[in-house]
Kinemage of the C-alpha trace (Angstrom):
@kinemage 1
@onewidth
@group {chain A} dominant
@subgroup {mainchain}
@vectorlist {calphas} color= white
{ca met a 1} P 0.000 0.000 0.000
{ca ala a 2} L 1.286 3.460 -0.898
{ca pro a 3} L 2.182 5.749 2.009
{ca val a 4} L -0.712 7.665 3.536
{ca asp a 5} L -0.795 11.364 4.370
{ca leu a 6} L -1.867 10.798 7.964
{ca lys a 7} L -1.991 7.870 10.350
{ca leu a 8} L -3.848 7.788 13.651
{ca ala a 9} L -1.990 5.159 15.649
{ca asn a 10} L -2.445 3.320 18.957
{ca gly a 11} L -5.923 4.605 19.756
{ca arg a 12} L -9.225 2.810 20.254
{ca val a 13} L -11.240 3.452 17.091
{ca tyr a 14} L -15.049 3.405 17.079
{ca leu a 15} L -16.089 1.625 13.898
{ca pro a 16} L -19.680 0.880 12.846
{ca gly a 17} L -19.344 -2.532 14.490
{ca gly a 18} L -17.903 -1.178 17.734
{ca pro a 19} L -14.499 -0.262 19.172
{ca ala a 20} L -11.273 -1.786 17.857
{ca asp a 21} L -7.591 -1.269 18.603
{ca val a 22} L -6.552 -0.459 15.037
{ca asp a 23} L -4.806 2.296 13.106
{ca val a 24} L -6.524 4.579 10.587
{ca gly a 25} L -4.897 5.801 7.377
{ca val a 26} L -5.881 8.975 5.518
{ca arg a 27} L -5.053 10.110 2.004
{ca asp a 28} L -6.334 13.234 0.241
{ca gly a 29} L -8.759 13.970 3.040
{ca arg a 30} L -10.468 10.582 3.057
{ca ile a 31} L -10.118 7.394 5.040
{ca val a 32} L -8.289 4.766 2.984
{ca ala a 33} L -7.408 2.092 5.552
{ca val a 34} L -8.622 0.788 8.899
{ca gly a 35} L -6.411 -1.819 10.534
{ca ser a 36} L -2.741 -2.159 9.710
{ca val a 37} L -1.396 1.056 8.178
{ca gly a 38} L 2.145 1.441 6.848
{ca asp a 39} L 4.235 4.548 6.303
{ca ala a 40} L 2.650 7.956 6.744
{ca gly a 41} L 3.615 11.541 6.112
{ca glu a 42} L 2.350 12.379 9.607
{ca thr a 43} L 1.543 10.062 12.494
{ca ile a 44} L -0.519 11.089 15.501
{ca asp a 45} L 0.067 8.902 18.536
{ca cys a 46} L -3.347 8.368 20.152
{ca thr a 47} L -2.209 6.108 22.992
{ca gly a 48} L -4.807 6.166 25.757
{ca leu a 49} L -7.295 8.040 23.576
{ca asp a 50} L -10.547 7.100 21.834
{ca ile a 51} L -11.140 8.034 18.198
{ca leu a 52} L -14.770 8.790 17.350
{ca pro a 53} L -16.372 9.712 14.031
{ca gly a 54} L -16.445 13.492 13.744
{ca val a 55} L -19.152 15.037 15.928
{ca ile a 56} L -21.852 16.888 13.938
{ca asp a 57} L -23.947 19.584 15.641
{ca thr a 58} L -27.122 19.943 13.600
{ca gln a 59} L -28.477 23.082 15.312
{ca val a 60} L -26.431 26.227 15.943
{ca his a 61} L -27.150 29.960 15.722
{ca phe a 62} L -23.946 31.828 14.813
{ca arg a 63} L -25.748 35.212 14.441
{ca glu a 64} L -24.010 36.404 11.255
{ca pro a 65} L -25.033 38.553 9.431
{ca gly a 66} L -26.477 41.365 11.490
{ca leu a 67} L -25.850 40.258 15.068
{ca glu a 68} L -22.085 39.743 15.051
{ca tyr a 69} L -21.649 41.340 18.473
{ca lys a 70} L -23.207 38.145 19.899
{ca glu a 71} L -21.346 35.701 17.639
{ca asp a 72} L -20.070 35.341 14.088
{ca leu a 73} L -19.218 32.462 11.787
{ca glu a 74} L -15.541 32.565 12.753
{ca ser a 75} L -15.978 32.677 16.526
{ca gly a 76} L -18.846 30.189 16.601
{ca ser a 77} L -16.993 27.648 14.473
{ca arg a 78} L -13.833 28.185 16.532
{ca ala a 79} L -15.869 27.282 19.625
{ca ala a 80} L -17.155 24.233 17.751
{ca val a 81} L -13.746 22.752 16.926
{ca leu a 82} L -12.402 23.500 20.419
{ca gly a 83} L -15.288 21.335 21.648
{ca gly a 84} L -14.555 18.498 19.226
{ca val a 85} L -17.242 19.352 16.649
{ca thr a 86} L -16.302 18.794 12.996
{ca ala a 87} L -19.451 20.103 11.238
{ca val a 88} L -22.434 22.326 12.043
{ca phe a 89} L -25.834 23.214 10.570
{ca glu a 90} L -26.460 26.930 11.103
{ca met a 91} L -29.915 28.443 11.568
{ca pro a 92} L -31.633 31.175 9.494
{ca asn a 93} L -32.817 33.735 12.090
{ca thr a 94} L -30.147 36.312 11.312
{ca lys a 95} L -30.522 39.929 10.105
{ca pro a 96} L -31.529 39.717 7.335
{ca asn a 97} L -33.137 36.295 7.580
{ca thr a 98} L -31.636 33.487 5.513
{ca asp a 99} L -34.743 33.062 3.370
{ca ser a 100} L -33.516 33.455 -0.214
{ca ala a 101} L -30.866 32.146 -2.599
{ca asp a 102} L -28.940 35.399 -2.246
{ca ala a 103} L -28.924 35.097 1.545
{ca val a 104} L -27.599 31.523 1.381
{ca ala a 105} L -24.905 32.579 -1.098
{ca asp a 106} L -23.938 35.453 1.197
{ca lys a 107} L -23.449 33.099 4.155
{ca leu a 108} L -21.376 30.710 2.060
{ca arg a 109} L -19.158 33.604 0.950
{ca arg a 110} L -18.774 34.786 4.537
{ca ala a 111} L -17.852 31.262 5.653
{ca glu a 112} L -15.084 30.753 3.089
{ca gly a 113} L -11.696 30.917 4.770
{ca arg a 114} L -13.273 31.908 8.114
{ca met a 115} L -15.200 28.894 9.398
{ca trp a 116} L -13.062 26.332 11.228
{ca cys a 117} L -15.463 23.423 10.730
{ca asp a 118} L -17.527 22.116 7.825
{ca his a 119} L -20.952 23.695 7.601
{ca ala a 120} L -24.399 23.955 6.027
{ca phe a 121} L -27.053 26.656 6.314
{ca tyr a 122} L -30.794 26.323 6.834
{ca val a 123} L -33.307 28.343 4.808
{ca gly a 124} L -36.024 29.910 6.936
{ca ala a 125} L -39.619 29.266 5.856
{ca thr a 126} L -41.967 32.248 5.546
{ca ser a 127} L -45.411 32.771 4.038
{ca ala a 128} L -43.700 34.801 1.306
{ca asn a 129} L -41.192 32.162 0.182
{ca ala a 130} L -43.278 28.996 0.662
{ca glu a 131} L -43.571 28.179 -3.035
{ca ala a 132} L -39.846 28.824 -3.608
{ca leu a 133} L -38.674 26.415 -0.892
{ca ala a 134} L -38.558 23.411 -3.231
{ca glu a 135} L -35.772 25.179 -5.140
{ca leu a 136} L -34.121 26.807 -2.139
{ca glu a 137} L -33.727 23.506 -0.280
{ca arg a 138} L -31.681 22.144 -3.202
{ca leu a 139} L -29.042 24.869 -3.125
{ca pro a 140} L -25.525 23.509 -2.452
{ca gly a 141} L -24.517 24.101 1.162
{ca thr a 142} L -28.145 24.164 2.338
{ca ala a 143} L -29.153 21.959 5.279
{ca gly a 144} L -32.843 22.165 4.345
{ca val a 145} L -35.818 24.204 5.526
{ca lys a 146} L -36.461 25.453 9.080
{ca ile a 147} L -39.923 26.324 10.413
{ca phe a 148} L -40.574 28.380 13.544
{ca met a 149} L -44.116 27.505 14.676
{ca gly a 150} L -43.694 29.714 17.753
{ca ser a 151} L -41.995 33.084 18.143
{ca ser a 152} L -38.377 32.949 19.255
{ca thr a 153} L -35.275 35.030 18.539
{ca gly a 154} L -35.810 36.856 15.249
{ca asp a 155} L -38.948 37.359 13.165
{ca leu a 156} L -39.306 34.072 11.295
{ca leu a 157} L -42.750 32.682 12.143
{ca val a 158} L -45.140 30.343 10.338
{ca ser a 159} L -47.899 29.555 12.820
{ca glu a 160} L -51.152 28.983 10.905
{ca asp a 161} L -52.042 25.504 9.636
{ca ser a 162} L -52.779 26.756 6.116
{ca glu a 163} L -49.351 28.395 5.841
{ca leu a 164} L -47.601 25.386 7.365
{ca ala a 165} L -49.303 23.167 4.813
{ca arg a 166} L -48.036 25.390 1.979
{ca val a 167} L -44.487 25.098 3.299
{ca leu a 168} L -44.705 21.322 3.699
{ca arg a 169} L -46.067 20.857 0.176
{ca ser a 170} L -43.083 22.705 -1.325
{ca gly a 171} L -40.101 20.381 -1.574
{ca his a 172} L -38.999 16.920 -0.527
{ca arg a 173} L -36.190 17.105 2.041
{ca arg a 174} L -36.780 16.655 5.764
{ca val a 175} L -38.000 19.905 7.372
{ca ala a 176} L -36.678 21.012 10.781
{ca val a 177} L -39.347 22.445 13.082
{ca his a 178} L -39.379 24.513 16.280
{ca cys a 179} L -42.587 23.217 17.889
{ca glu a 180} L -44.281 25.690 20.227
{ca asp a 181} L -47.884 26.764 19.701
{ca glu a 182} L -48.060 30.519 19.042
{ca asp a 183} L -51.749 30.938 19.904
{ca arg a 184} L -51.390 29.186 23.249
{ca met a 185} L -48.299 31.215 24.149
{ca asn a 186} L -50.066 34.454 23.248
{ca ala a 187} L -53.022 33.442 25.413
{ca arg a 188} L -50.705 32.626 28.330
{ca ala a 189} L -48.491 35.726 28.160
{ca gly a 190} L -49.960 36.866 31.466
{ca glu a 191} L -48.260 33.910 33.184
{ca arg a 192} L -44.911 35.685 32.882
{ca val a 193} L -43.789 37.200 36.168
{ca thr a 194} L -41.668 40.305 35.826
{ca gly a 195} L -38.195 39.671 37.193
{ca asp a 196} L -38.730 35.909 37.566
{ca pro a 197} L -37.255 33.727 34.803
{ca ala a 198} L -38.679 30.677 36.623
{ca ser a 199} L -42.040 31.689 35.160
{ca his a 200} L -40.688 31.091 31.641
{ca pro a 201} L -41.676 27.371 31.567
{ca val a 202} L -45.026 28.276 33.143
{ca trp a 203} L -45.744 30.606 30.221
{ca arg a 204} L -44.284 28.341 27.495
{ca asp a 205} L -45.772 25.259 29.133
{ca asp a 206} L -45.810 21.567 28.196
{ca glu a 207} L -49.049 21.946 26.284
{ca ser a 208} L -47.539 24.679 24.084
{ca ala a 209} L -44.958 22.177 22.903
{ca ile a 210} L -47.248 19.149 22.661
{ca leu a 211} L -49.963 21.011 20.729
{ca ala a 212} L -47.451 22.176 18.123
{ca thr a 213} L -45.873 18.731 17.804
{ca arg a 214} L -49.290 17.110 17.299
{ca arg a 215} L -50.152 19.698 14.659
{ca ile a 216} L -46.938 19.324 12.660
{ca leu a 217} L -47.226 15.529 12.703
{ca arg a 218} L -50.773 15.725 11.343
{ca leu a 219} L -49.838 18.250 8.671
{ca ala a 220} L -46.693 16.341 7.723
{ca arg a 221} L -48.676 13.149 7.272
{ca glu a 222} L -51.231 14.951 5.100
{ca ala a 223} L -48.429 16.454 2.978
{ca arg a 224} L -46.413 13.196 2.969
{ca arg a 225} L -43.395 15.206 4.123
{ca arg a 226} L -40.769 14.108 6.638
{ca val a 227} L -40.112 16.414 9.598
{ca his a 228} L -37.448 16.737 12.271
{ca val a 229} L -38.666 18.106 15.610
{ca leu a 230} L -35.978 20.173 17.296
{ca his a 231} L -35.042 20.522 20.989
{ca val a 232} L -37.766 18.313 22.481
{ca thr a 233} L -38.349 19.117 26.158
{ca thr a 234} L -41.247 16.920 27.305
{ca pro a 235} L -41.486 13.145 27.744
{ca ala a 236} L -45.001 13.271 26.292
{ca glu a 237} L -43.615 14.589 22.997
{ca leu a 238} L -41.032 11.804 22.832
{ca glu a 239} L -43.763 9.235 23.434
{ca leu a 240} L -45.784 10.770 20.597
{ca leu a 241} L -42.771 10.985 18.284
{ca gly a 242} L -41.962 7.359 19.035
{ca gln a 243} L -45.366 6.473 17.585
{ca asn a 244} L -44.635 8.411 14.372
{ca lys a 245} L -41.099 7.398 13.432
{ca asp a 246} L -42.136 6.759 9.829
{ca ile a 247} L -42.648 10.491 9.317
{ca ala a 248} L -40.656 12.187 12.096
{ca thr a 249} L -37.223 12.263 13.659
{ca cys a 250} L -36.273 14.346 16.672
{ca glu a 251} L -33.518 16.075 18.615
{ca val a 252} L -32.751 16.622 22.288
{ca thr a 253} L -30.178 19.042 23.691
{ca pro a 254} L -27.486 18.666 26.357
{ca gln a 255} L -29.084 21.556 28.257
{ca his a 256} L -32.421 19.810 28.668
{ca leu a 257} L -30.662 16.555 29.575
{ca thr a 258} L -28.464 18.268 32.175
{ca leu a 259} L -30.275 21.209 33.789
{ca ala a 260} L -33.399 21.179 35.964
{ca gly a 261} L -35.497 24.275 36.537
{ca glu a 262} L -35.650 23.864 40.321
{ca asp a 263} L -31.910 24.512 40.475
{ca ala a 264} L -31.173 26.362 37.238
{ca tyr a 265} L -33.431 29.409 37.594
{ca pro a 266} L -32.475 30.283 41.208
{ca arg a 267} L -28.778 29.755 40.412
{ca leu a 268} L -28.494 31.134 36.875
{ca gly a 269} L -31.467 33.469 36.491
{ca ser a 270} L -31.998 34.500 32.864
{ca leu a 271} L -28.828 32.645 31.805
{ca ala a 272} L -31.037 29.542 32.034
{ca gln a 273} L -33.721 31.100 29.816
{ca met a 274} L -34.170 29.468 26.408
{ca asn a 275} L -36.935 28.388 24.022
{ca pro a 276} L -38.408 25.872 24.590
{ca pro a 277} L -37.623 26.265 28.280
{ca ile a 278} L -35.532 24.364 30.758
{ca arg a 279} L -38.212 22.441 32.633
{ca ser a 280} L -38.312 20.412 35.843
{ca ala a 281} L -36.110 17.567 37.044
{ca ala a 282} L -39.049 15.257 36.318
{ca his a 283} L -39.026 16.413 32.690
{ca arg a 284} L -35.262 15.940 32.451
{ca asp a 285} L -35.485 12.436 33.903
{ca gly a 286} L -38.331 11.626 31.520
{ca leu a 287} L -36.192 12.616 28.537
{ca trp a 288} L -33.547 10.170 29.751
{ca arg a 289} L -36.137 7.373 29.997
{ca trp a 290} L -37.049 7.841 26.334
{ca met a 291} L -33.367 8.208 25.468
{ca ala a 292} L -32.810 4.723 26.899
{ca gln a 293} L -35.535 3.452 24.565
{ca gly a 294} L -33.814 4.967 21.530
{ca val a 295} L -36.410 7.546 20.467
{ca pro a 296} L -34.183 10.661 20.047
{ca asp a 297} L -32.253 10.553 16.786
{ca val a 298} L -29.687 13.304 17.316
{ca ile a 299} L -28.170 15.593 19.919
{ca gly a 300} L -28.009 19.260 18.905
{ca ser a 301} L -26.632 22.088 20.993
{ca asp a 302} L -29.097 24.839 19.935
{ca his a 303} L -26.113 27.152 20.465
{ca ala a 304} L -27.835 30.566 20.748
{ca pro a 305} L -25.599 33.181 22.402
{ca his a 306} L -26.579 36.612 23.729
{ca ser a 307} L -24.388 39.185 25.434
{ca arg a 308} L -24.191 39.401 29.213
{ca glu a 309} L -25.761 42.857 29.020
{ca glu a 310} L -28.781 41.521 27.144
{ca lys a 311} L -29.176 38.617 29.535
{ca ala a 312} L -28.951 41.013 32.507
{ca gln a 313} L -32.186 42.732 31.463
{ca gln a 314} L -35.163 42.101 33.697
{ca tyr a 315} L -37.247 39.088 32.650
{ca pro a 316} L -39.162 38.918 30.297
{ca arg a 317} L -37.164 41.564 28.412
{ca ser a 318} L -34.127 39.263 28.662
{ca pro a 319} L -33.667 37.252 25.435
{ca ser a 320} L -33.925 33.471 25.282
{ca gly a 321} L -30.959 31.321 24.327
{ca met a 322} L -27.619 30.085 25.622
{ca pro a 323} L -24.288 29.062 24.085
{ca gly a 324} L -23.654 25.334 23.746
{ca val a 325} L -21.661 24.186 20.716
{ca gln a 326} L -18.380 24.023 22.655
{ca thr a 327} L -19.882 22.185 25.626
{ca leu a 328} L -22.077 19.693 23.719
{ca leu a 329} L -19.536 16.883 23.624
{ca pro a 330} L -17.971 17.502 27.067
{ca leu a 331} L -21.388 17.389 28.749
{ca met a 332} L -22.403 14.243 26.928
{ca leu a 333} L -19.064 12.526 27.652
{ca asn a 334} L -19.693 13.264 31.320
{ca his a 335} L -23.124 11.620 31.031
{ca val a 336} L -21.339 8.596 29.520
{ca ala a 337} L -18.908 8.571 32.463
{ca glu a 338} L -21.838 8.663 34.881
{ca gly a 339} L -23.546 5.742 33.146
{ca arg a 340} L -26.552 7.471 31.563
{ca leu a 341} L -25.709 6.287 28.047
{ca thr a 342} L -23.024 4.328 26.272
{ca leu a 343} L -20.326 5.839 24.110
{ca gln a 344} L -21.673 3.871 21.148
{ca arg a 345} L -25.116 5.461 21.671
{ca leu a 346} L -23.519 8.911 21.899
{ca ile a 347} L -21.765 8.282 18.576
{ca asp a 348} L -25.120 7.372 17.047
{ca leu a 349} L -26.624 10.640 18.312
{ca thr a 350} L -23.779 12.869 17.132
{ca ser a 351} L -22.366 11.193 13.999
{ca ala a 352} L -24.257 8.242 12.517
{ca gly a 353} L -27.630 9.750 13.483
{ca pro a 354} L -27.101 13.066 11.671
{ca gln a 355} L -25.821 11.153 8.617
{ca arg a 356} L -28.885 8.915 8.619
{ca val a 357} L -31.471 11.649 9.288
{ca phe a 358} L -30.151 14.245 6.856
{ca gly a 359} L -28.446 12.116 4.203
{ca leu a 360} L -24.911 13.464 4.522
{ca val a 361} L -22.369 12.456 1.918
{ca gly a 362} L -19.195 10.878 3.310
{ca lys a 363} L -19.636 11.775 6.970
{ca gly a 364} L -20.726 10.104 10.203
{ca arg a 365} L -18.728 6.842 10.162
{ca ile a 366} L -15.118 5.683 10.248
{ca val a 367} L -14.968 3.544 7.108
{ca pro a 368} L -12.800 3.672 3.968
{ca gly a 369} L -14.101 6.188 1.454
{ca tyr a 370} L -15.618 8.531 4.020
{ca asp a 371} L -14.208 11.954 4.899
{ca ala a 372} L -11.394 11.732 7.444
{ca asp a 373} L -13.365 13.500 10.191
{ca phe a 374} L -12.409 12.411 13.703
{ca thr a 375} L -13.130 13.589 17.217
{ca val a 376} L -10.402 12.324 19.549
{ca val a 377} L -11.319 12.175 23.236
{ca asp a 378} L -9.800 11.293 26.591
{ca leu a 379} L -12.575 9.472 28.424
{ca lys a 380} L -10.718 9.587 31.747
{ca ala a 381} L -9.717 13.259 31.822
{ca arg a 382} L -11.074 15.120 34.848
{ca trp a 383} L -11.414 18.853 34.300
{ca thr a 384} L -13.536 21.935 34.956
{ca ile a 385} L -15.194 24.208 32.407
{ca glu a 386} L -13.621 27.656 32.798
{ca glu a 387} L -14.527 30.900 31.059
{ca ala a 388} L -10.982 31.227 29.709
{ca trp a 389} L -11.616 28.091 27.624
{ca leu a 390} L -14.779 29.447 25.987
{ca ala a 391} L -14.425 30.886 22.477
{ca ser a 392} L -17.945 32.235 21.945
{ca lys a 393} L -18.129 36.025 21.738
{ca cys a 394} L -20.742 36.048 24.497
{ca gly a 395} L -18.055 34.878 26.934
{ca trp a 396} L -20.277 32.884 29.286
{ca ser a 397} L -21.814 29.440 29.700
{ca pro a 398} L -24.440 28.080 32.102
{ca phe a 399} L -21.960 25.259 32.731
{ca thr a 400} L -18.971 27.348 33.853
{ca gly a 401} L -17.445 25.750 36.959
{ca met a 402} L -18.900 22.310 36.252
{ca glu a 403} L -16.500 19.421 36.878
{ca leu a 404} L -16.534 16.816 34.114
{ca thr a 405} L -15.052 13.467 33.185
{ca gly a 406} L -14.211 13.127 29.491
{ca lys a 407} L -12.630 15.767 27.290
{ca pro a 408} L -12.194 16.442 23.554
{ca ile a 409} L -8.477 16.318 22.739
{ca gly a 410} L -8.444 16.550 18.944
{ca thr a 411} L -10.626 17.725 16.060
{ca ile a 412} L -9.559 16.411 12.653
{ca ile a 413} L -11.512 17.519 9.576
{ca arg a 414} L -10.877 15.898 6.198
{ca gly a 415} L -7.456 14.829 7.446
{ca asn a 416} L -6.512 18.269 8.784
{ca arg a 417} L -5.644 18.543 12.463
{ca val a 418} L -7.736 21.641 13.216
{ca met a 419} L -7.488 21.412 17.022
{ca trp a 420} L -5.226 19.400 19.290
{ca asp a 421} L -5.062 19.691 23.063
{ca gly a 422} L -6.668 23.141 22.996
{ca ala a 423} L -4.400 24.587 20.286
{ca leu a 424} L -5.828 25.607 16.907
{ca ala a 425} L -4.304 25.167 13.457
{ca asp a 426} L -2.903 28.161 11.576
{ca ala a 427} L -5.920 28.579 9.283
{ca ala a 428} L -9.642 27.789 9.095
{ca ile a 429} L -10.394 25.142 6.460
{ca gly a 430} L -14.150 24.543 6.798
{ca glu a 431} L -16.077 23.638 3.644
{ca pro a 432} L -19.790 23.201 2.835
{ca val a 433} L -21.298 19.832 3.768
{ca lys a 434} L -22.733 17.777 0.904
{ca phe a 435} L -26.147 16.081 1.019
{ca glu a 436} L -27.359 13.084 -0.971
{ca ser a 437} L -30.633 14.769 -1.917
{ca val a 438} L -28.787 17.734 -3.420
{ca ala a 439} L -25.891 15.847 -4.990
{ca phe a 440} L -27.989 13.090 -6.566
{ca gly a 441} L -31.490 14.534 -6.842
């Protein structure tokens, strides 16, 4: 066999069939050998480390264009690779919204030479662009269509059944949906208590989420369109989604699997405020019960930073959202260390799951022919999240000070060592992600 460009040696490699003590060879950005690998231009000694398929975060808000003081494509993707993430799907609620071909092209131009990880951009659905979505979803570098059924950060909103049906009839790819019922939330606005973020989940209650999820499942079935329900927060929704796997996939976030409202709101105040909300410990534990049964398909961070000054405003003027792309993998590795899920299940949620749900080309598994994307971790490392480690422009995390077991050591993207032991490469090399439905029709 001809020499390879890169060899990962002496690590435990997580293959589709499970872990194996083998080497991995890379040539021209792709995996060419798993097992015995000969000479290499560069060898990385991974003794004592575990080599996972590259982690893919399928929900981030990097705020560019228009809100770069909170985050931009460079800083958000830098946070991603420092946390072991090799690719991200970025959301459309920017200023202006990403709701046209020109807006997608603008983001792709902005990303070139600035984004550290591979990337794709969602197109936001509106009543004005509904008929154009079938073409927009096929643009190269596009992750698909995103629907906001309930108001959140930004002004993208499609809340009426007739408008939702128009969106779902336009196109074929899986549609990502923020499921909160706008009418119910408007009716319950009086439940907000000024100065008390703990009233946030009282206002945006369980029924707000469940009503919207029921509605989108019904409309999706009528339109024969697959949907992906984002950031699920209630066990009842996961039970319902488990009964509709033929039409729907779903996501949970590390925040909702880690935080509980009884502790988070008194301790963090509006830093714990997000949409849909952090709910009770009973909700969190219920999500884990359905996780054990395999219902969630992916883990997404819903990285949604705001400045400290914005978050310091009195509730409900304080905006909803928290950073998370850099802490996604560390938090979930800690859950593995504490026995809540296996490492193989985590890989399914962060690599194989995204590939399966969204039809990624060449990503999500360590097999010959796939992109050489690896997340290298130390499962035994004990460490504490400190603000100095955070790369997001917002400069804070609800998890600062948390002691964890398990740490990302290396981020390798298409054979390029982008991050190793906290140090970044000299240049950002992120490229657009490719999708089967776009590449092959």
